[in-house]
One Martini backbone bead per residue (centre of mass of N, CA, C, O) as a GRO file, in nm:
protein
  391
    1MET     BB    1   0.096   0.036   0.021
    2SER     BB    2   0.044   0.357  -0.011
    3VAL     BB    3   0.151   0.693   0.091
    4SER     BB    4   0.045   0.984   0.183
    5ARG     BB    5   0.128   1.339   0.237
    6ARG     BB    6  -0.109   1.386   0.382
    7HIS     BB    7  -0.294   1.452   0.627
    8PHE     BB    8  -0.428   1.302   0.919
    9LEU     BB    9  -0.761   1.340   0.934
   10ALA     BB   10  -1.052   1.368   1.031
   11GLY     BB   11  -1.213   1.148   0.798
   12SER     BB   12  -0.937   1.027   0.719
   13LEU     BB   13  -0.694   0.782   0.562
   14ALA     BB   14  -0.450   0.976   0.560
   15LEU     BB   15  -0.092   0.971   0.548
   16PRO     BB   16   0.212   1.074   0.573
   17ALA     BB   17   0.504   1.047   0.453
   18PHE     BB   18   0.818   0.925   0.508
   19ALA     BB   19   1.031   1.206   0.443
   20ALA     BB   20   1.239   1.404   0.317
   21ASN     BB   21   1.266   1.749   0.449
   22LYS     BB   22   1.401   2.049   0.439
   23ASP     BB   23   1.227   2.200   0.647
   24LYS     BB   24   1.270   1.983   0.881
   25LYS     BB   25   1.586   2.054   0.904
   26LYS     BB   26   1.522   2.289   1.041
   27LYS     BB   27   1.551   2.411   1.350
   28LYS     BB   28   1.261   2.530   1.390
   29ASN     BB   29   1.140   2.218   1.309
   30ALA     BB   30   1.262   2.059   1.518
   31ALA     BB   31   1.259   1.812   1.720
   32PRO     BB   32   1.262   1.734   2.025
   33GLU     BB   33   1.415   1.530   2.243
   34ARG     BB   34   1.131   1.539   2.393
   35PRO     BB   35   0.849   1.394   2.331
   36ASN     BB   36   0.558   1.337   2.274
   37ILE     BB   37   0.321   1.082   2.406
   38VAL     BB   38   0.125   0.820   2.245
   39LEU     BB   39  -0.061   0.552   2.396
   40LEU     BB   40  -0.202   0.278   2.231
   41VAL     BB   41  -0.444   0.061   2.395
   42ALA     BB   42  -0.529  -0.279   2.369
   43ASP     BB   43  -0.740  -0.565   2.351
   44ASN     BB   44  -0.729  -0.857   2.181
   45VAL     BB   45  -0.466  -0.793   1.975
   46PRO     BB   46  -0.318  -0.950   1.745
   47SER     BB   47  -0.108  -0.935   1.489
   48TRP     BB   48  -0.267  -1.120   1.265
   49VAL     BB   49  -0.527  -0.908   1.230
   50LEU     BB   50  -0.341  -0.721   1.069
   51GLY     BB   51  -0.254  -0.595   0.771
   52ILE     BB   52   0.054  -0.526   0.834
   53TYR     BB   53   0.073  -0.854   0.922
   54GLY     BB   54  -0.120  -0.999   0.669
   55ASN     BB   55  -0.412  -0.943   0.668
   56LYS     BB   56  -0.710  -0.994   0.437
   57ASP     BB   57  -1.005  -0.961   0.605
   58ILE     BB   58  -0.933  -0.717   0.789
   59ARG     BB   59  -1.006  -0.375   0.861
   60THR     BB   60  -0.693  -0.160   0.923
   61PRO     BB   61  -0.596   0.127   0.792
   62ASN     BB   62  -0.484   0.307   1.030
   63ILE     BB   63  -0.277   0.118   1.151
   64ASP     BB   64  -0.127   0.063   0.889
   65ARG     BB   65  -0.043   0.364   0.835
   66LEU     BB   66   0.111   0.403   1.091
   67ALA     BB   67   0.326   0.185   1.017
   68GLN     BB   68   0.425   0.326   0.753
   69THR     BB   69   0.549   0.576   0.931
   70GLY     BB   70   0.707   0.331   1.070
   71LEU     BB   71   0.752   0.075   1.319
   72ARG     BB   72   0.768  -0.289   1.341
   73PHE     BB   73   0.722  -0.568   1.544
   74HIS     BB   74   0.720  -0.922   1.497
   75ASN     BB   75   0.836  -1.011   1.810
   76HIS     BB   76   0.598  -0.935   2.020
   77ILE     BB   77   0.569  -1.002   2.376
   78THR     BB   78   0.375  -1.075   2.622
   79ALA     BB   79   0.391  -1.099   2.981
   80SER     BB   80   0.059  -1.141   2.969
   81PRO     BB   81  -0.229  -1.328   2.838
   82SER     BB   82  -0.405  -1.069   2.965
   83PRO     BB   83  -0.546  -0.774   3.003
   84GLU     BB   84  -0.465  -0.682   3.293
   85PRO     BB   85  -0.170  -0.791   3.326
   86GLY     BB   86  -0.076  -0.686   3.051
   87ARG     BB   87  -0.106  -0.385   3.127
   88GLN     BB   88   0.073  -0.376   3.381
   89THR     BB   89   0.337  -0.470   3.246
   90LEU     BB   90   0.351  -0.239   3.040
   91LEU     BB   91   0.333   0.014   3.264
   92THR     BB   92   0.577  -0.115   3.471
   93GLY     BB   93   0.785  -0.358   3.376
   94ARG     BB   94   0.658  -0.597   3.515
   95THR     BB   95   0.592  -0.888   3.614
   96ALA     BB   96   0.332  -1.086   3.703
   97MET     BB   97   0.486  -1.167   3.978
   98GLN     BB   98   0.522  -0.841   4.072
   99LEU     BB   99   0.221  -0.710   4.105
  100ALA     BB  100   0.165  -0.720   4.420
  101ALA     BB  101   0.348  -0.488   4.421
  102PRO     BB  102   0.433  -0.184   4.425
  103ALA     BB  103   0.437   0.048   4.134
  104ASN     BB  104   0.574   0.223   3.888
  105THR     BB  105   0.458   0.412   3.640
  106LEU     BB  106   0.482   0.578   3.356
  107GLU     BB  107   0.329   0.824   3.460
  108GLN     BB  108   0.510   0.872   3.711
  109LEU     BB  109   0.789   0.884   3.576
  110LEU     BB  110   0.725   1.112   3.365
  111GLY     BB  111   0.623   1.316   3.569
  112SER     BB  112   0.903   1.342   3.717
  113ALA     BB  113   1.034   1.434   3.423
  114GLY     BB  114   0.805   1.666   3.310
  115TYR     BB  115   0.533   1.545   3.247
  116ALA     BB  116   0.211   1.549   3.113
  117CYS     BB  117  -0.024   1.327   3.254
  118ARG     BB  118  -0.263   1.106   3.084
  119THR     BB  119  -0.602   0.959   3.066
  120ALA     BB  120  -0.795   0.798   2.797
  121ASP     BB  121  -1.010   0.788   2.561
  122ALA     BB  122  -1.067   0.855   2.240
  123ALA     BB  123  -1.279   1.084   2.290
  124GLY     BB  124  -1.091   1.236   2.523
  125ALA     BB  125  -0.805   1.293   2.394
  126ALA     BB  126  -0.829   1.567   2.241
  127LYS     BB  127  -0.815   1.746   2.513
  128LEU     BB  128  -0.499   1.631   2.578
  129LEU     BB  129  -0.342   1.738   2.301
  130GLU     BB  130  -0.162   1.944   2.497
  131PRO     BB  131   0.044   2.144   2.617
  132SER     BB  132   0.169   2.207   2.962
  133SER     BB  133   0.352   2.456   3.054
  134GLY     BB  134   0.571   2.343   2.834
  135LYS     BB  135   0.505   2.051   2.847
  136PRO     BB  136   0.520   1.749   2.778
  137PHE     BB  137   0.320   1.471   2.672
  138PHE     BB  138   0.139   1.187   2.831
  139VAL     BB  139  -0.081   0.955   2.660
  140VAL     BB  140  -0.327   0.725   2.752
  141VAL     BB  141  -0.510   0.514   2.526
  142ASN     BB  142  -0.812   0.350   2.573
  143LEU     BB  143  -0.924   0.113   2.387
  144ARG     BB  144  -1.180  -0.068   2.223
  145GLY     BB  145  -1.157  -0.370   2.265
  146PRO     BB  146  -1.217  -0.690   2.127
  147ARG     BB  147  -1.473  -0.814   2.332
  148PRO     BB  148  -1.673  -1.016   2.457
  149PRO     BB  149  -1.979  -0.971   2.282
  150TYR     BB  150  -1.959  -0.708   2.100
  151ASP     BB  151  -2.096  -0.461   2.197
  152GLY     BB  152  -2.174  -0.145   2.050
  153VAL     BB  153  -2.145  -0.172   1.745
  154PRO     BB  154  -2.167  -0.021   1.477
  155GLN     BB  155  -2.339  -0.108   1.195
  156LYS     BB  156  -2.128  -0.032   0.973
  157TYR     BB  157  -1.928  -0.259   1.067
  158ALA     BB  158  -2.107  -0.504   1.038
  159ASP     BB  159  -2.161  -0.465   0.729
  160LEU     BB  160  -1.867  -0.537   0.629
  161TYR     BB  161  -1.932  -0.864   0.744
  162ALA     BB  162  -2.212  -0.999   0.667
  163THR     BB  163  -2.066  -1.198   0.417
  164ALA     BB  164  -1.831  -1.312   0.547
  165ARG     BB  165  -1.612  -1.618   0.521
  166PHE     BB  166  -1.311  -1.664   0.575
  167GLU     BB  167  -1.156  -1.869   0.365
  168THR     BB  168  -0.843  -1.815   0.462
  169TYR     BB  169  -0.941  -1.927   0.737
  170SER     BB  170  -0.827  -2.126   1.004
  171HIS     BB  171  -0.989  -2.376   1.211
  172ASP     BB  172  -1.099  -2.542   1.502
  173PRO     BB  173  -1.242  -2.739   1.690
  174ALA     BB  174  -1.368  -2.745   1.978
  175ALA     BB  175  -1.225  -2.757   2.275
  176ALA     BB  176  -1.240  -2.923   2.575
  177ASN     BB  177  -1.065  -2.669   2.724
  178ALA     BB  178  -1.253  -2.451   2.689
  179ALA     BB  179  -1.337  -2.124   2.804
  180SER     BB  180  -1.315  -1.834   2.740
  181GLY     BB  181  -1.532  -1.768   2.466
  182LYS     BB  182  -1.683  -2.044   2.381
  183GLU     BB  183  -1.953  -1.932   2.258
  184MET     BB  184  -1.804  -1.861   1.974
  185LEU     BB  185  -1.757  -2.172   1.867
  186ALA     BB  186  -2.034  -2.251   1.735
  187ASN     BB  187  -1.973  -1.983   1.532
  188VAL     BB  188  -1.700  -1.868   1.389
  189THR     BB  189  -1.789  -1.681   1.161
  190GLU     BB  190  -1.969  -1.502   1.336
  191GLY     BB  191  -1.749  -1.428   1.538
  192LEU     BB  192  -1.564  -1.288   1.327
  193ARG     BB  193  -1.758  -1.068   1.251
  194LYS     BB  194  -1.768  -0.935   1.528
  195TYR     BB  195  -1.472  -0.886   1.568
  196SER     BB  196  -1.414  -0.722   1.310
  197ALA     BB  197  -1.606  -0.489   1.374
  198ALA     BB  198  -1.466  -0.407   1.639
  199LEU     BB  199  -1.187  -0.353   1.511
  200SER     BB  200  -1.276  -0.135   1.305
  201ALA     BB  201  -1.379   0.058   1.522
  202MET     BB  202  -1.106   0.092   1.661
  203ASP     BB  203  -0.957   0.201   1.414
  204ALA     BB  204  -1.122   0.465   1.411
  205ASP     BB  205  -1.015   0.565   1.686
  206VAL     BB  206  -0.730   0.603   1.588
  207GLN     BB  207  -0.800   0.825   1.389
  208THR     BB  208  -0.903   1.032   1.591
  209VAL     BB  209  -0.631   1.074   1.734
  210VAL     BB  210  -0.426   1.112   1.500
  211GLY     BB  211  -0.582   1.341   1.360
  212GLN     BB  212  -0.532   1.549   1.590
  213ILE     BB  213  -0.228   1.560   1.570
  214TYR     BB  214  -0.224   1.669   1.279
  215GLN     BB  215  -0.417   1.913   1.311
  216ARG     BB  216  -0.216   2.038   1.549
  217LYS     BB  217   0.083   2.005   1.458
  218LEU     BB  218   0.236   1.744   1.638
  219VAL     BB  219   0.394   1.521   1.477
  220ASP     BB  220   0.706   1.606   1.495
  221ASN     BB  221   0.670   1.586   1.843
  222THR     BB  222   0.529   1.280   1.818
  223LEU     BB  223   0.491   0.979   1.974
  224ILE     BB  224   0.346   0.683   1.835
  225ILE     BB  225   0.180   0.407   2.003
  226PHE     BB  226   0.099   0.064   1.924
  227THR     BB  227  -0.087  -0.178   2.128
  228SER     BB  228  -0.121  -0.490   2.321
  229THR     BB  229  -0.192  -0.693   2.596
  230CYS     BB  230  -0.319  -0.914   2.395
  231GLY     BB  231  -0.457  -1.167   2.238
  232ALA     BB  232  -0.615  -1.410   2.002
  233LEU     BB  233  -0.757  -1.706   1.859
  234LEU     BB  234  -1.032  -1.738   1.699
  235GLY     BB  235  -1.034  -2.084   1.675
  236ARG     BB  236  -0.767  -2.157   1.733
  237HIS     BB  237  -0.730  -2.458   1.887
  238GLY     BB  238  -1.035  -2.429   1.984
  239LEU     BB  239  -1.023  -2.116   2.059
  240TRP     BB  240  -1.058  -1.765   2.161
  241ASP     BB  241  -0.902  -1.632   2.351
  242ALA     BB  242  -0.643  -1.624   2.532
  243GLY     BB  243  -0.499  -1.767   2.792
  244GLU     BB  244  -0.806  -1.799   2.920
  245GLY     BB  245  -0.930  -1.987   2.680
  246SER     BB  246  -0.806  -2.204   2.874
  247GLN     BB  247  -0.783  -2.537   3.049
  248PRO     BB  248  -0.522  -2.452   3.076
  249THR     BB  249  -0.318  -2.223   3.018
  250ASN     BB  250  -0.206  -2.049   2.735
  251MET     BB  251   0.090  -1.987   2.480
  252TYR     BB  252   0.011  -1.907   2.218
  253GLU     BB  253   0.080  -1.696   1.967
  254GLU     BB  254  -0.207  -1.563   1.960
  255SER     BB  255  -0.174  -1.471   2.270
  256VAL     BB  256   0.143  -1.332   2.274
  257ARG     BB  257   0.137  -1.195   1.993
  258THR     BB  258   0.201  -0.850   1.949
  259PRO     BB  259   0.173  -0.535   1.872
  260MET     BB  260   0.446  -0.296   1.769
  261ILE     BB  261   0.416   0.059   1.714
  262TRP     BB  262   0.618   0.319   1.567
  263SER     BB  263   0.566   0.689   1.539
  264TRP     BB  264   0.826   0.935   1.417
  265PRO     BB  265   0.903   1.167   1.228
  266GLY     BB  266   1.264   1.163   1.184
  267HIS     BB  267   1.316   0.900   1.404
  268VAL     BB  268   1.138   0.682   1.263
  269PRO     BB  269   1.141   0.454   1.036
  270ALA     BB  270   0.994   0.395   0.755
  271MET     BB  271   0.886   0.079   0.705
  272GLY     BB  272   0.971  -0.065   0.952
  273GLU     BB  273   1.155  -0.367   1.065
  274ARG     BB  274   1.156  -0.614   1.338
  275PRO     BB  275   1.268  -0.947   1.443
  276ASP     BB  276   1.309  -0.912   1.724
  277VAL     BB  277   1.291  -1.021   2.049
  278VAL     BB  278   1.028  -0.879   2.237
  279GLY     BB  279   0.883  -0.710   2.524
  280SER     BB  280   0.660  -0.540   2.726
  281CYS     BB  281   0.891  -0.481   2.947
  282ASP     BB  282   1.056  -0.285   2.735
  283LEU     BB  283   0.904  -0.014   2.724
  284LEU     BB  284   0.984   0.143   2.977
  285PRO     BB  285   1.293   0.157   2.925
  286SER     BB  286   1.263   0.305   2.652
  287LEU     BB  287   1.114   0.565   2.764
  288CYS     BB  288   1.324   0.641   2.974
  289GLU     BB  289   1.553   0.688   2.775
  290LEU     BB  290   1.411   0.905   2.599
  291THR     BB  291   1.330   1.100   2.873
  292ASP     BB  292   1.515   1.065   3.135
  293ALA     BB  293   1.393   0.871   3.317
  294ALA     BB  294   1.371   0.694   3.588
  295LEU     BB  295   1.491   0.369   3.653
  296PRO     BB  296   1.390   0.107   3.790
  297THR     BB  297   1.443  -0.150   3.983
  298GLY     BB  298   1.397  -0.495   3.910
  299LEU     BB  299   1.394  -0.531   3.602
  300SER     BB  300   1.365  -0.727   3.292
  301GLY     BB  301   1.399  -0.509   3.097
  302THR     BB  302   1.492  -0.363   2.769
  303SER     BB  303   1.605  -0.132   2.572
  304TYR     BB  304   1.486  -0.053   2.214
  305LEU     BB  305   1.555   0.232   2.096
  306LEU     BB  306   1.752   0.172   1.868
  307PHE     BB  307   1.563   0.005   1.699
  308ALA     BB  308   1.324   0.218   1.676
  309THR     BB  309   1.549   0.438   1.541
  310GLY     BB  310   1.756   0.279   1.341
  311LYS     BB  311   1.988   0.169   1.526
  312PRO     BB  312   2.269   0.029   1.614
  313LEU     BB  313   2.437  -0.170   1.796
  314PRO     BB  314   2.685  -0.212   1.969
  315LYS     BB  315   2.934  -0.431   1.912
  316LYS     BB  316   2.928  -0.547   2.230
  317MET     BB  317   2.619  -0.574   2.190
  318ARG     BB  318   2.366  -0.807   2.291
  319TRP     BB  319   2.077  -0.942   2.225
  320LYS     BB  320   1.835  -1.100   2.334
  321THR     BB  321   1.683  -1.443   2.285
  322THR     BB  322   1.476  -1.418   2.539
  323VAL     BB  323   1.140  -1.438   2.647
  324PHE     BB  324   0.873  -1.377   2.890
  325SER     BB  325   0.583  -1.549   3.041
  326ALA     BB  326   0.285  -1.500   3.262
  327LEU     BB  327   0.003  -1.710   3.406
  328GLY     BB  328  -0.017  -1.808   3.686
  329ASN     BB  329   0.109  -2.143   3.650
  330THR     BB  330   0.218  -2.015   3.377
  331ALA     BB  331   0.518  -2.047   3.169
  332MET     BB  332   0.746  -1.872   2.932
  333ALA     BB  333   0.989  -1.946   2.674
  334ARG     BB  334   1.088  -1.716   2.406
  335ALA     BB  335   1.229  -1.763   2.114
  336ASP     BB  336   1.290  -1.737   1.779
  337ARG     BB  337   1.211  -2.069   1.752
  338TYR     BB  338   1.146  -2.143   2.053
  339LYS     BB  339   0.907  -2.305   2.292
  340LEU     BB  340   0.844  -2.293   2.645
  341VAL     BB  341   0.608  -2.471   2.859
  342GLN     BB  342   0.515  -2.427   3.205
  343ARG     BB  343   0.382  -2.598   3.496
  344ASP     BB  344   0.449  -2.578   3.807
  345ALA     BB  345   0.762  -2.562   3.760
  346GLY     BB  346   0.743  -2.854   3.586
  347LYS     BB  347   0.513  -3.047   3.721
  348GLY     BB  348   0.349  -3.007   3.485
  349PRO     BB  349   0.241  -2.970   3.190
  350GLY     BB  350   0.419  -2.953   2.878
  351GLU     BB  351   0.582  -2.746   2.616
  352LEU     BB  352   0.728  -2.785   2.276
  353TYR     BB  353   0.833  -2.564   2.006
  354ASP     BB  354   0.879  -2.537   1.653
  355LEU     BB  355   0.825  -2.235   1.482
  356VAL     BB  356   0.932  -2.323   1.197
  357ALA     BB  357   0.831  -2.626   1.151
  358ASP     BB  358   0.570  -2.535   1.367
  359PRO     BB  359   0.370  -2.265   1.358
  360GLY     BB  360   0.092  -2.411   1.474
  361GLU     BB  361   0.144  -2.584   1.725
  362THR     BB  362   0.089  -2.926   1.687
  363THR     BB  363   0.382  -3.031   1.803
  364ASN     BB  364   0.481  -3.181   2.092
  365GLN     BB  365   0.834  -3.190   2.222
  366TYR     BB  366   0.873  -3.243   2.534
  367ASP     BB  367   0.922  -3.582   2.507
  368ASN     BB  368   1.153  -3.542   2.308
  369GLU     BB  369   1.479  -3.647   2.308
  370GLN     BB  370   1.585  -3.451   2.077
  371PHE     BB  371   1.496  -3.193   2.289
  372LEU     BB  372   1.644  -3.205   2.568
  373THR     BB  373   1.860  -2.981   2.559
  374LEU     BB  374   1.666  -2.750   2.497
  375LYS     BB  375   1.479  -2.787   2.741
  376THR     BB  376   1.698  -2.741   2.953
  377GLU     BB  377   1.786  -2.457   2.872
  378LEU     BB  378   1.509  -2.316   2.888
  379GLY     BB  379   1.446  -2.410   3.178
  380SER     BB  380   1.680  -2.254   3.310
  381GLU     BB  381   1.591  -1.973   3.220
  382LEU     BB  382   1.309  -1.980   3.350
  383ALA     BB  383   1.399  -2.031   3.644
  384ALA     BB  384   1.574  -1.777   3.671
  385TRP     BB  385   1.348  -1.575   3.613
  386ARG     BB  386   1.156  -1.653   3.842
  387GLN     BB  387   1.355  -1.599   4.073
  388LYS     BB  388   1.426  -1.292   4.004
  389TYR     BB  389   1.093  -1.210   3.913
  390SER     BB  390   0.877  -1.269   4.176
  391GLY     BB  391   0.916  -0.975   4.375
   0.00000   0.00000   0.00000
């Protein structure tokens, strides 16, 4: 898809291309070192449902165009595949196991660093997108994530999918261990129609917020981030919701792999893609580094600011190869190719998948002796992570 150079205004689907512009190079128009930040957060939106990540059936033009003006991570993993803990890990940088203790949020940390911090829904965000007393702003926008039963979606979005067959989409018969959202499995096509309508409505909310940023001419000094607290299976593996869509909790890719999109013209490369494995606990360190905010101790995340701004890592610095996720008694170590899932610290049933040879996670290699060394290595990493970041 091509990108227009016109402003993305409310009621329009156009975003300006990320391109060199002589006027923008002038000092008077240069973006400040510390930008405004708008963090768009949804629930139950996995990467695979967005057009920019390859989906052909669901219409998300505004999120797609936002990604076209910036960079997206292909392997962004939530620290906990459920809306509430997923949101808390995203905003505090703490693991799901650390959430019982009080923690500083991004809003508190950036507030102490001189930001005017606010939280709103999409409708209320427009009033908050203005600098306050010369301070840059940090606004968290809680989007209407597509969650069952998908009530309150305007009819015009339902009409988009009234006859959709989703013929390119494969799903499985309802699983015996299906839990939350299982009522949607009786008719997966109809469930997908409802989900798609809700997602397209949310995509329009993204337009509302981003359009205001462009209309107010704040785009050059505003970093826009879109992400989700967790994914959704939507019939794959015979399940519907994310981690809690099954009993016991699952860590399938559809549950844990979430979008992470950064857009900031002149600072984040347009049409950028990063294959590196990163986690939602990495967002807080990244924004603390960007804003010079104090970074709390005891966090598992690492700043990926260099990746997001198109800069190489120092020669002697190596990026981590494994990220982790936890929900209840279930924990996961996710590397670039392999995934280990353990329950009750290895005492319960486990799973091991080769995500290259078996991207659908259909063959559990946990008890395959050929994978014993790999299972042991990932198990040791997971045990060390649990021990270090449990409280």
